A tleap script that builds the chain and sets N, CA, C and O, in Angstrom:
source leaprc.protein.ff14SB
mol = sequence {
  NMET THR ASN ILE ALA VAL ALA ALA LYS LEU
  ALA VAL GLU ALA ILE GLU ILE GLU LYS GLY
  GLU PHE ASN ILE GLN CYS LEU VAL ALA ARG
  GLU ASN LEU ASN GLN ARG TRP ASP LEU VAL
  LEU ALA ALA ASP TRP LEU ASN GLY SER THR
  MET GLN ILE THR GLN TYR LEU ILE ASP ASN
  ILE VAL MET LYS PHE THR SER GLU GLU LEU
  SER ASP PHE ASN ALA VAL LEU VAL ILE LYS
  ALA ASN GLU GLU THR GLU PHE SER ARG ASN
  LEU LYS LYS ALA ILE GLY GLN PHE HIE GLY
  ARG GLY ILE PRO LEU ASP TRP ASP GLY SER
  PRO VAL GLU TYR GLU THR LYS ILE PRO GLN
  ALA ARG PHE ILE ILE PRO LEU SER CPHE
}
set mol.1.N position { 0.838 -1.183 0.000 }
set mol.1.CA position { 0.000 0.000 0.000 }
set mol.1.C position { 0.881 1.244 0.000 }
set mol.1.O position { 1.937 1.277 0.631 }
set mol.2.N position { 0.433 2.248 -0.709 }
set mol.2.CA position { 1.178 3.506 -0.755 }
set mol.2.C position { 0.872 4.320 0.495 }
set mol.2.O position { 0.178 3.845 1.393 }
set mol.3.N position { 1.367 5.502 0.552 }
set mol.3.CA position { 1.121 6.391 1.685 }
set mol.3.C position { -0.123 7.235 1.456 }
set mol.3.O position { -0.109 8.439 1.709 }
set mol.4.N position { -1.190 6.621 0.983 }
set mol.4.CA position { -2.429 7.363 0.746 }
set mol.4.C position { -2.951 7.981 2.041 }
set mol.4.O position { -3.544 9.059 2.015 }
set mol.5.N position { -2.736 7.311 3.169 }
set mol.5.CA position { -3.202 7.850 4.451 }
set mol.5.C position { -2.477 9.148 4.780 }
set mol.5.O position { -3.097 10.110 5.232 }
set mol.6.N position { -1.182 9.177 4.559 }
set mol.6.CA position { -0.403 10.385 4.839 }
set mol.6.C position { -0.805 11.499 3.875 }
set mol.6.O position { -0.987 12.642 4.295 }
set mol.7.N position { -0.944 11.181 2.592 }
set mol.7.CA position { -1.341 12.185 1.601 }
set mol.7.C position { -2.733 12.733 1.907 }
set mol.7.O position { -2.963 13.939 1.811 }
set mol.8.N position { -3.655 11.854 2.274 }
set mol.8.CA position { -5.011 12.296 2.607 }
set mol.8.C position { -4.995 13.180 3.847 }
set mol.8.O position { -5.667 14.210 3.886 }
set mol.9.N position { -4.236 12.783 4.852 }
set mol.9.CA position { -4.178 13.560 6.088 }
set mol.9.C position { -3.597 14.948 5.842 }
set mol.9.O position { -4.109 15.930 6.380 }
set mol.10.N position { -2.552 15.049 5.050 }
set mol.10.CA position { -1.956 16.355 4.740 }
set mol.10.C position { -2.961 17.255 4.018 }
set mol.10.O position { -3.063 18.444 4.318 }
set mol.11.N position { -3.695 16.687 3.075 }
set mol.11.CA position { -4.706 17.462 2.349 }
set mol.11.C position { -5.840 17.889 3.273 }
set mol.11.O position { -6.317 19.021 3.192 }
set mol.12.N position { -6.272 16.985 4.150 }
set mol.12.CA position { -7.344 17.291 5.105 }
set mol.12.C position { -6.896 18.389 6.077 }
set mol.12.O position { -7.675 19.290 6.390 }
set mol.13.N position { -5.665 18.321 6.551 }
set mol.13.CA position { -5.148 19.354 7.465 }
set mol.13.C position { -5.163 20.734 6.814 }
set mol.13.O position { -5.518 21.722 7.456 }
set mol.14.N position { -4.779 20.801 5.541 }
set mol.14.CA position { -4.775 22.093 4.835 }
set mol.14.C position { -6.202 22.642 4.721 }
set mol.14.O position { -6.420 23.845 4.863 }
set mol.15.N position { -7.158 21.770 4.468 }
set mol.15.CA position { -8.557 22.202 4.378 }
set mol.15.C position { -9.058 22.664 5.739 }
set mol.15.O position { -9.792 23.648 5.826 }
set mol.16.N position { -8.671 21.969 6.797 }
set mol.16.CA position { -9.113 22.357 8.142 }
set mol.16.C position { -8.617 23.757 8.514 }
set mol.16.O position { -9.323 24.498 9.198 }
set mol.17.N position { -7.437 24.117 8.079 }
set mol.17.CA position { -6.908 25.451 8.343 }
set mol.17.C position { -7.781 26.499 7.653 }
set mol.17.O position { -8.061 27.559 8.214 }
set mol.18.N position { -8.202 26.189 6.439 }
set mol.18.CA position { -8.998 27.135 5.654 }
set mol.18.C position { -10.475 27.152 6.055 }
set mol.18.O position { -11.078 28.220 6.159 }
set mol.19.N position { -11.057 25.969 6.281 }
set mol.19.CA position { -12.512 25.866 6.441 }
set mol.19.C position { -12.982 25.527 7.851 }
set mol.19.O position { -14.075 25.935 8.243 }
set mol.20.N position { -12.192 24.800 8.614 }
set mol.20.CA position { -12.600 24.350 9.935 }
set mol.20.C position { -12.467 22.841 10.061 }
set mol.20.O position { -12.195 22.140 9.087 }
set mol.21.N position { -12.666 22.357 11.283 }
set mol.21.CA position { -12.428 20.941 11.580 }
set mol.21.C position { -13.444 20.003 10.934 }
set mol.21.O position { -14.576 20.376 10.624 }
set mol.22.N position { -12.985 18.776 10.750 }
set mol.22.CA position { -13.854 17.688 10.329 }
set mol.22.C position { -14.278 16.906 11.569 }
set mol.22.O position { -13.468 16.669 12.464 }
set mol.23.N position { -15.541 16.508 11.620 }
set mol.23.CA position { -16.037 15.664 12.708 }
set mol.23.C position { -15.606 14.213 12.496 }
set mol.23.O position { -15.319 13.489 13.450 }
set mol.24.N position { -15.566 13.810 11.248 }
set mol.24.CA position { -15.119 12.467 10.873 }
set mol.24.C position { -14.112 12.616 9.750 }
set mol.24.O position { -14.343 13.346 8.786 }
set mol.25.N position { -12.990 11.918 9.881 }
set mol.25.CA position { -11.986 11.868 8.816 }
set mol.25.C position { -11.264 10.538 8.914 }
set mol.25.O position { -10.495 10.292 9.843 }
set mol.26.N position { -11.529 9.692 7.938 }
set mol.26.CA position { -10.879 8.382 7.929 }
set mol.26.C position { -10.913 7.804 6.521 }
set mol.26.O position { -11.681 8.236 5.662 }
set mol.27.N position { -10.068 6.829 6.319 }
set mol.27.CA position { -10.105 6.036 5.098 }
set mol.27.C position { -10.800 4.726 5.432 }
set mol.27.O position { -10.539 4.126 6.475 }
set mol.28.N position { -11.682 4.284 4.550 }
set mol.28.CA position { -12.350 3.005 4.753 }
set mol.28.C position { -12.264 2.174 3.476 }
set mol.28.O position { -12.253 2.704 2.366 }
set mol.29.N position { -12.203 0.880 3.662 }
set mol.29.CA position { -12.229 -0.056 2.539 }
set mol.29.C position { -13.293 -1.092 2.830 }
set mol.29.O position { -13.460 -1.524 3.970 }
set mol.30.N position { -14.005 -1.484 1.799 }
set mol.30.CA position { -15.112 -2.433 1.969 }
set mol.30.C position { -14.641 -3.881 1.948 }
set mol.30.O position { -15.324 -4.770 2.457 }
set mol.31.N position { -13.482 -4.112 1.362 }
set mol.31.CA position { -12.980 -5.487 1.255 }
set mol.31.C position { -11.467 -5.478 1.306 }
set mol.31.O position { -10.834 -4.447 1.083 }
set mol.32.N position { -10.900 -6.615 1.595 }
set mol.32.CA position { -9.455 -6.733 1.693 }
set mol.32.C position { -8.816 -7.008 0.340 }
set mol.32.O position { -7.707 -6.545 0.074 }
set mol.33.N position { -9.495 -7.746 -0.507 }
set mol.33.CA position { -8.972 -8.097 -1.819 }
set mol.33.C position { -9.059 -6.884 -2.748 }
set mol.33.O position { -10.110 -6.248 -2.832 }
set mol.34.N position { -7.984 -6.563 -3.436 }
set mol.34.CA position { -7.949 -5.397 -4.328 }
set mol.34.C position { -8.434 -4.139 -3.617 }
set mol.34.O position { -9.265 -3.394 -4.136 }
set mol.35.N position { -7.914 -3.928 -2.459 }
set mol.35.CA position { -8.354 -2.864 -1.564 }
set mol.35.C position { -8.203 -1.483 -2.198 }
set mol.35.O position { -7.116 -1.083 -2.615 }
set mol.36.N position { -9.315 -0.775 -2.255 }
set mol.36.CA position { -9.327 0.627 -2.676 }
set mol.36.C position { -10.017 1.406 -1.577 }
set mol.36.O position { -11.007 0.951 -1.004 }
set mol.37.N position { -9.490 2.581 -1.285 }
set mol.37.CA position { -9.913 3.328 -0.113 }
set mol.37.C position { -10.861 4.468 -0.457 }
set mol.37.O position { -10.667 5.184 -1.439 }
set mol.38.N position { -11.885 4.623 0.367 }
set mol.38.CA position { -12.781 5.771 0.323 }
set mol.38.C position { -12.358 6.713 1.443 }
set mol.38.O position { -12.107 6.273 2.564 }
set mol.39.N position { -12.280 7.992 1.147 }
set mol.39.CA position { -12.022 8.997 2.169 }
set mol.39.C position { -13.374 9.482 2.679 }
set mol.39.O position { -14.153 10.066 1.925 }
set mol.40.N position { -13.652 9.242 3.954 }
set mol.40.CA position { -14.928 9.625 4.548 }
set mol.40.C position { -14.718 10.887 5.376 }
set mol.40.O position { -13.850 10.943 6.247 }
set mol.41.N position { -15.534 11.902 5.082 }
set mol.41.CA position { -15.424 13.191 5.756 }
set mol.41.C position { -16.793 13.670 6.220 }
set mol.41.O position { -17.798 13.474 5.537 }
set mol.42.N position { -16.818 14.295 7.383 }
set mol.42.CA position { -18.015 14.978 7.870 }
set mol.42.C position { -17.552 16.245 8.566 }
set mol.42.O position { -16.568 16.237 9.305 }
set mol.43.N position { -18.275 17.342 8.321 }
set mol.43.CA position { -17.957 18.618 8.963 }
set mol.43.C position { -19.208 19.486 8.938 }
set mol.43.O position { -20.035 19.382 8.032 }
set mol.44.N position { -19.329 20.329 9.930 }
set mol.44.CA position { -20.473 21.239 9.986 }
set mol.44.C position { -20.500 22.180 8.782 }
set mol.44.O position { -21.576 22.565 8.325 }
set mol.45.N position { -19.348 22.544 8.275 }
set mol.45.CA position { -19.290 23.488 7.161 }
set mol.45.C position { -19.522 22.823 5.801 }
set mol.45.O position { -19.623 23.513 4.787 }
set mol.46.N position { -19.607 21.486 5.772 }
set mol.46.CA position { -19.856 20.778 4.505 }
set mol.46.C position { -21.357 20.770 4.197 }
set mol.46.O position { -22.006 19.724 4.230 }
set mol.47.N position { -21.879 21.929 3.905 }
set mol.47.CA position { -23.275 22.028 3.514 }
set mol.47.C position { -23.352 22.962 2.315 }
set mol.47.O position { -22.359 23.596 1.958 }
set mol.48.N position { -24.479 23.048 1.715 }
set mol.48.CA position { -24.610 23.887 0.531 }
set mol.48.C position { -24.644 23.034 -0.716 }
set mol.48.O position { -25.057 21.875 -0.683 }
set mol.49.N position { -24.212 23.612 -1.798 }
set mol.49.CA position { -24.262 22.953 -3.097 }
set mol.49.C position { -23.363 21.720 -3.132 }
set mol.49.O position { -22.156 21.807 -2.904 }
set mol.50.N position { -23.962 20.594 -3.415 }
set mol.50.CA position { -23.203 19.343 -3.501 }
set mol.50.C position { -22.134 19.426 -4.582 }
set mol.50.O position { -21.024 18.923 -4.408 }
set mol.51.N position { -22.475 20.063 -5.699 }
set mol.51.CA position { -21.518 20.177 -6.801 }
set mol.51.C position { -20.322 21.038 -6.390 }
set mol.51.O position { -19.184 20.702 -6.717 }
set mol.52.N position { -20.562 22.132 -5.685 }
set mol.52.CA position { -19.459 22.991 -5.241 }
set mol.52.C position { -18.581 22.279 -4.218 }
set mol.52.O position { -17.356 22.378 -4.277 }
set mol.53.N position { -19.195 21.567 -3.287 }
set mol.53.CA position { -18.436 20.818 -2.280 }
set mol.53.C position { -17.593 19.747 -2.951 }
set mol.53.O position { -16.409 19.598 -2.650 }
set mol.54.N position { -18.204 19.008 -3.855 }
set mol.54.CA position { -17.499 17.942 -4.568 }
set mol.54.C position { -16.298 18.511 -5.321 }
set mol.54.O position { -15.199 17.961 -5.246 }
set mol.55.N position { -16.502 19.600 -6.039 }
set mol.55.CA position { -15.404 20.199 -6.796 }
set mol.55.C position { -14.301 20.699 -5.869 }
set mol.55.O position { -13.117 20.536 -6.165 }
set mol.56.N position { -14.685 21.304 -4.754 }
set mol.56.CA position { -13.709 21.786 -3.782 }
set mol.56.C position { -12.858 20.634 -3.248 }
set mol.56.O position { -11.634 20.745 -3.176 }
set mol.57.N position { -13.507 19.525 -2.874 }
set mol.57.CA position { -12.778 18.378 -2.329 }
set mol.57.C position { -11.894 17.723 -3.382 }
set mol.57.O position { -10.787 17.283 -3.073 }
set mol.58.N position { -12.365 17.656 -4.603 }
set mol.58.CA position { -11.540 17.100 -5.687 }
set mol.58.C position { -10.302 17.971 -5.891 }
set mol.58.O position { -9.182 17.468 -5.978 }
set mol.59.N position { -10.520 19.277 -5.965 }
set mol.59.CA position { -9.405 20.196 -6.198 }
set mol.59.C position { -8.388 20.176 -5.057 }
set mol.59.O position { -7.186 20.283 -5.297 }
set mol.60.N position { -8.863 20.040 -3.824 }
set mol.60.CA position { -7.983 20.184 -2.664 }
set mol.60.C position { -7.509 18.872 -2.056 }
set mol.60.O position { -6.656 18.873 -1.167 }
set mol.61.N position { -8.044 17.771 -2.518 }
set mol.61.CA position { -7.583 16.477 -2.007 }
set mol.61.C position { -7.141 15.580 -3.161 }
set mol.61.O position { -5.962 15.253 -3.291 }
set mol.62.N position { -8.084 15.195 -3.980 }
set mol.62.CA position { -7.825 14.184 -5.018 }
set mol.62.C position { -6.760 14.656 -6.003 }
set mol.62.O position { -5.896 13.871 -6.393 }
set mol.63.N position { -6.806 15.913 -6.407 }
set mol.63.CA position { -5.845 16.416 -7.387 }
set mol.63.C position { -4.424 16.475 -6.838 }
set mol.63.O position { -3.475 16.641 -7.604 }
set mol.64.N position { -4.264 16.341 -5.530 }
set mol.64.CA position { -2.931 16.379 -4.910 }
set mol.64.C position { -2.316 14.980 -4.776 }
set mol.64.O position { -1.141 14.852 -4.432 }
set mol.65.N position { -3.101 13.940 -5.044 }
set mol.65.CA position { -2.592 12.573 -4.953 }
set mol.65.C position { -1.681 12.266 -6.134 }
set mol.65.O position { -1.891 12.743 -7.249 }
set mol.66.N position { -0.668 11.459 -5.857 }
set mol.66.CA position { 0.189 10.960 -6.934 }
set mol.66.C position { -0.557 9.861 -7.681 }
set mol.66.O position { -1.605 9.403 -7.227 }
set mol.67.N position { -0.032 9.442 -8.806 }
set mol.67.CA position { -0.694 8.369 -9.568 }
set mol.67.C position { -0.711 7.072 -8.755 }
set mol.67.O position { -1.664 6.298 -8.849 }
set mol.68.N position { 0.321 6.833 -7.967 }
set mol.68.CA position { 0.354 5.630 -7.125 }
set mol.68.C position { -0.734 5.699 -6.046 }
set mol.68.O position { -1.415 4.708 -5.783 }
set mol.69.N position { -0.894 6.870 -5.426 }
set mol.69.CA position { -1.935 7.044 -4.408 }
set mol.69.C position { -3.319 6.925 -5.032 }
set mol.69.O position { -4.227 6.347 -4.435 }
set mol.70.N position { -3.476 7.473 -6.230 }
set mol.70.CA position { -4.772 7.377 -6.918 }
set mol.70.C position { -5.142 5.932 -7.236 }
set mol.70.O position { -6.323 5.588 -7.282 }
set mol.71.N position { -4.135 5.088 -7.455 }
set mol.71.CA position { -4.433 3.687 -7.758 }
set mol.71.C position { -5.024 2.959 -6.553 }
set mol.71.O position { -5.679 1.929 -6.712 }
set mol.72.N position { -4.797 3.488 -5.348 }
set mol.72.CA position { -5.367 2.903 -4.127 }
set mol.72.C position { -6.652 3.603 -3.692 }
set mol.72.O position { -7.260 3.222 -2.692 }
set mol.73.N position { -7.063 4.619 -4.435 }
set mol.73.CA position { -8.168 5.476 -4.035 }
set mol.73.C position { -9.435 5.137 -4.805 }
set mol.73.O position { -9.379 4.785 -5.983 }
set mol.74.N position { -10.586 5.246 -4.128 }
set mol.74.CA position { -11.858 4.994 -4.779 }
set mol.74.C position { -12.731 6.239 -4.852 }
set mol.74.O position { -13.134 6.645 -5.942 }
set mol.75.N position { -13.032 6.857 -3.697 }
set mol.75.CA position { -13.982 7.966 -3.695 }
set mol.75.C position { -13.851 8.798 -2.426 }
set mol.75.O position { -13.257 8.367 -1.438 }
set mol.76.N position { -14.424 10.007 -2.477 }
set mol.76.CA position { -14.616 10.824 -1.285 }
set mol.76.C position { -16.082 10.699 -0.916 }
set mol.76.O position { -16.959 10.982 -1.732 }
set mol.77.N position { -16.351 10.275 0.316 }
set mol.77.CA position { -17.725 10.153 0.808 }
set mol.77.C position { -17.956 11.237 1.843 }
set mol.77.O position { -17.243 11.311 2.844 }
set mol.78.N position { -18.952 12.077 1.603 }
set mol.78.CA position { -19.283 13.151 2.526 }
set mol.78.C position { -20.514 12.747 3.316 }
set mol.78.O position { -21.546 12.390 2.748 }
set mol.79.N position { -20.389 12.808 4.627 }
set mol.79.CA position { -21.503 12.510 5.532 }
set mol.79.C position { -21.950 13.829 6.143 }
set mol.79.O position { -21.121 14.625 6.583 }
set mol.80.N position { -23.239 14.057 6.171 }
set mol.80.CA position { -23.741 15.276 6.806 }
set mol.80.C position { -23.512 15.177 8.309 }
set mol.80.O position { -23.961 14.233 8.960 }
set mol.81.N position { -22.807 16.166 8.847 }
set mol.81.CA position { -22.418 16.136 10.259 }
set mol.81.C position { -23.609 16.157 11.192 }
set mol.81.O position { -23.539 15.608 12.292 }
set mol.82.N position { -24.698 16.776 10.781 }
set mol.82.CA position { -25.863 16.896 11.663 }
set mol.82.C position { -26.845 15.734 11.540 }
set mol.82.O position { -27.856 15.707 12.242 }
set mol.83.N position { -26.567 14.786 10.668 }
set mol.83.CA position { -27.437 13.613 10.513 }
set mol.83.C position { -26.755 12.381 11.107 }
set mol.83.O position { -25.740 11.910 10.594 }
set mol.84.N position { -27.325 11.876 12.183 }
set mol.84.CA position { -26.790 10.672 12.812 }
set mol.84.C position { -27.360 9.448 12.107 }
set mol.84.O position { -28.568 9.214 12.124 }
set mol.85.N position { -26.488 8.680 11.495 }
set mol.85.CA position { -26.879 7.419 10.877 }
set mol.85.C position { -26.121 6.297 11.577 }
set mol.85.O position { -25.172 6.549 12.319 }
set mol.86.N position { -26.534 5.091 11.344 }
set mol.86.CA position { -25.826 3.954 11.939 }
set mol.86.C position { -24.372 3.940 11.469 }
set mol.86.O position { -23.459 3.660 12.246 }
set mol.87.N position { -24.171 4.244 10.197 }
set mol.87.CA position { -22.824 4.270 9.632 }
set mol.87.C position { -21.958 5.328 10.322 }
set mol.87.O position { -20.832 5.036 10.724 }
set mol.88.N position { -22.477 6.557 10.462 }
set mol.88.CA position { -21.679 7.617 11.086 }
set mol.88.C position { -21.422 7.330 12.567 }
set mol.88.O position { -20.330 7.606 13.065 }
set mol.89.N position { -22.406 6.783 13.273 }
set mol.89.CA position { -22.202 6.429 14.685 }
set mol.89.C position { -21.130 5.355 14.822 }
set mol.89.O position { -20.263 5.446 15.691 }
set mol.90.N position { -21.189 4.340 13.969 }
set mol.90.CA position { -20.194 3.264 14.021 }
set mol.90.C position { -18.795 3.769 13.681 }
set mol.90.O position { -17.815 3.358 14.302 }
set mol.91.N position { -18.703 4.658 12.696 }
set mol.91.CA position { -17.389 5.224 12.352 }
set mol.91.C position { -16.832 6.050 13.497 }
set mol.91.O position { -15.658 5.922 13.843 }
set mol.92.N position { -17.675 6.903 14.091 }
set mol.92.CA position { -17.212 7.726 15.214 }
set mol.92.C position { -16.718 6.854 16.361 }
set mol.92.O position { -15.704 7.152 16.992 }
set mol.93.N position { -17.443 5.783 16.619 }
set mol.93.CA position { -17.050 4.868 17.692 }
set mol.93.C position { -15.714 4.191 17.357 }
set mol.93.O position { -14.828 4.092 18.207 }
set mol.94.N position { -15.585 3.734 16.123 }
set mol.94.CA position { -14.373 3.020 15.710 }
set mol.94.C position { -13.147 3.936 15.714 }
set mol.94.O position { -12.086 3.546 16.201 }
set mol.95.N position { -13.286 5.150 15.174 }
set mol.95.CA position { -12.113 6.027 15.117 }
set mol.95.C position { -11.893 6.776 16.421 }
set mol.95.O position { -10.790 7.263 16.673 }
set mol.96.N position { -12.915 6.878 17.249 }
set mol.96.CA position { -12.795 7.587 18.516 }
set mol.96.C position { -11.776 6.980 19.451 }
set mol.96.O position { -11.146 7.691 20.234 }
set mol.97.N position { -11.607 5.678 19.380 }
set mol.97.CA position { -10.653 5.027 20.268 }
set mol.97.C position { -9.211 5.335 19.905 }
set mol.97.O position { -8.301 5.058 20.687 }
set mol.98.N position { -8.991 5.910 18.714 }
set mol.98.CA position { -7.632 6.234 18.286 }
set mol.98.C position { -7.362 7.724 18.294 }
set mol.98.O position { -6.245 8.143 17.990 }
set mol.99.N position { -8.363 8.546 18.636 }
set mol.99.CA position { -8.206 9.999 18.597 }
set mol.99.C position { -7.051 10.438 19.497 }
set mol.99.O position { -6.912 9.977 20.630 }
set mol.100.N position { -6.247 11.319 18.975 }
set mol.100.CA position { -5.124 11.838 19.733 }
set mol.100.C position { -3.856 11.021 19.598 }
set mol.100.O position { -2.830 11.368 20.182 }
set mol.101.N position { -3.912 9.943 18.836 }
set mol.101.CA position { -2.736 9.071 18.715 }
set mol.101.C position { -2.034 9.210 17.373 }
set mol.101.O position { -0.999 8.578 17.159 }
set mol.102.N position { -2.559 10.005 16.479 }
set mol.102.CA position { -1.974 10.125 15.148 }
set mol.102.C position { -2.374 8.942 14.283 }
set mol.102.O position { -3.112 8.059 14.719 }
set mol.103.N position { -1.890 8.936 13.077 }
set mol.103.CA position { -2.152 7.799 12.197 }
set mol.103.C position { -1.336 6.635 12.742 }
set mol.103.O position { -0.107 6.705 12.766 }
set mol.104.N position { -2.000 5.564 13.181 }
set mol.104.CA position { -1.250 4.426 13.715 }
set mol.104.C position { -0.393 3.783 12.621 }
set mol.104.O position { -0.877 3.509 11.524 }
set mol.105.N position { 0.873 3.549 12.930 }
set mol.105.CA position { 1.787 2.982 11.942 }
set mol.105.C position { 2.247 1.596 12.358 }
set mol.105.O position { 2.437 1.315 13.541 }
set mol.106.N position { 2.421 0.736 11.365 }
set mol.106.CA position { 2.924 -0.612 11.574 }
set mol.106.C position { 4.445 -0.544 11.700 }
set mol.106.O position { 5.037 0.526 11.559 }
set mol.107.N position { 5.075 -1.692 11.966 }
set mol.107.CA position { 6.521 -1.765 12.152 }
set mol.107.C position { 7.293 -1.259 10.948 }
set mol.107.O position { 8.411 -0.762 11.086 }
set mol.108.N position { 6.691 -1.386 9.748 }
set mol.108.CA position { 7.391 -0.951 8.537 }
set mol.108.C position { 7.047 0.478 8.127 }
set mol.108.O position { 7.451 0.933 7.057 }
set mol.109.N position { 6.301 1.185 8.978 }
set mol.109.CA position { 5.946 2.571 8.699 }
set mol.109.C position { 4.674 2.751 7.909 }
set mol.109.O position { 4.271 3.881 7.634 }
set mol.110.N position { 4.027 1.648 7.533 }
set mol.110.CA position { 2.769 1.771 6.794 }
set mol.110.C position { 1.607 1.926 7.775 }
set mol.110.O position { 1.663 1.399 8.886 }
set mol.111.N position { 0.555 2.646 7.374 }
set mol.111.CA position { -0.580 2.847 8.269 }
set mol.111.C position { -1.248 1.526 8.643 }
set mol.111.O position { -1.398 0.628 7.814 }
set mol.112.N position { -1.641 1.431 9.897 }
set mol.112.CA position { -2.330 0.229 10.377 }
set mol.112.C position { -3.779 0.283 9.927 }
set mol.112.O position { -4.454 1.301 10.080 }
set mol.113.N position { -4.246 -0.823 9.370 }
set mol.113.CA position { -5.636 -0.950 8.948 }
set mol.113.C position { -6.365 -1.747 10.019 }
set mol.113.O position { -5.981 -2.871 10.343 }
set mol.114.N position { -7.416 -1.156 10.559 }
set mol.114.CA position { -8.196 -1.842 11.589 }
set mol.114.C position { -9.399 -2.505 10.961 }
set mol.114.O position { -10.157 -1.867 10.230 }
set mol.115.N position { -9.577 -3.782 11.243 }
set mol.115.CA position { -10.734 -4.506 10.726 }
set mol.115.C position { -11.922 -4.247 11.639 }
set mol.115.O position { -11.792 -4.257 12.863 }
set mol.116.N position { -13.089 -4.014 11.028 }
set mol.116.CA position { -14.301 -3.732 11.781 }
set mol.116.C position { -15.423 -4.661 11.334 }
set mol.116.O position { -15.259 -5.457 10.409 }
set mol.117.N position { -16.545 -4.546 11.995 }
set mol.117.CA position { -17.740 -5.293 11.596 }
set mol.117.C position { -18.725 -4.395 10.852 }
set mol.117.O position { -19.862 -4.797 10.605 }
set mol.118.N position { -18.306 -3.201 10.500 }
set mol.118.CA position { -19.153 -2.265 9.761 }
set mol.118.C position { -19.158 -2.705 8.294 }
set mol.118.O position { -18.102 -2.711 7.660 }
set mol.119.N position { -20.318 -3.072 7.738 }
set mol.119.CA position { -20.346 -3.592 6.362 }
set mol.119.C position { -19.753 -2.644 5.319 }
set mol.119.O position { -19.091 -3.094 4.384 }
set mol.120.N position { -19.982 -1.342 5.469 }
set mol.120.CA position { -19.478 -0.375 4.491 }
set mol.120.C position { -18.032 0.015 4.765 }
set mol.120.O position { -17.425 0.749 3.985 }
set mol.121.N position { -17.486 -0.467 5.858 }
set mol.121.CA position { -16.113 -0.091 6.240 }
set mol.121.C position { -15.459 -1.256 6.959 }
set mol.121.O position { -15.231 -1.204 8.167 }
set mol.122.N position { -15.160 -2.297 6.214 }
set mol.122.CA position { -14.543 -3.486 6.824 }
set mol.122.C position { -13.151 -3.185 7.369 }
set mol.122.O position { -12.678 -3.840 8.298 }
set mol.123.N position { -12.500 -2.177 6.773 }
set mol.123.CA position { -11.175 -1.766 7.222 }
set mol.123.C position { -11.159 -0.243 7.341 }
set mol.123.O position { -11.689 0.463 6.484 }
set mol.124.N position { -10.546 0.248 8.413 }
set mol.124.CA position { -10.493 1.680 8.673 }
set mol.124.C position { -9.069 2.109 8.992 }
set mol.124.O position { -8.345 1.426 9.716 }
set mol.125.N position { -8.682 3.256 8.437 }
set mol.125.CA position { -7.467 3.945 8.857 }
set mol.125.C position { -7.924 5.308 9.372 }
set mol.125.O position { -8.304 6.164 8.573 }
set mol.126.N position { -7.896 5.529 10.687 }
set mol.126.CA position { -8.298 6.836 11.215 }
set mol.126.C position { -7.274 7.903 10.855 }
set mol.126.O position { -6.068 7.659 10.903 }
set mol.127.N position { -7.760 9.083 10.495 }
set mol.127.CA position { -6.877 10.188 10.137 }
set mol.127.C position { -6.870 11.286 11.187 }
set mol.127.O position { -6.052 12.204 11.121 }
set mol.128.N position { -7.773 11.199 12.152 }
set mol.128.CA position { -7.846 12.250 13.154 }
set mol.128.C position { -6.731 12.070 14.173 }
set mol.128.O position { -6.464 10.964 14.644 }
set mol.129.N position { -6.100 13.167 14.496 }
set mol.129.CA position { -4.990 13.164 15.453 }
set mol.129.C position { -5.491 13.636 16.779 }
set mol.129.O position { -4.722 13.714 17.738 }
savepdb mol mol.pdb
quit
């Protein structure tokens, strides 16, 4: 796996400086085989025109990925911060236990992927520090 977690985190940090904090920020994968990562984001300021938000996130995150990082990437998923769904509650619970610890790294320096029982997020890499 490439350093997509580090690249995503750097892009997310730059956006947080400009726009404000994200309530949820993590990479999720639905399966282990041919793993491609979705960047899941939620923030109070992520409201308004879906097209404008999508373009902003593409310009400020996806366009900064290298071709190698893009090969591991699938999509940006935006969750409305004010709407509690089972998916958002489960993600908050899963990534909450790692808050304040940085991106967990394995012995070889690659981000640790945590396996979950969340159907839409079988594997999670928390990005919140």
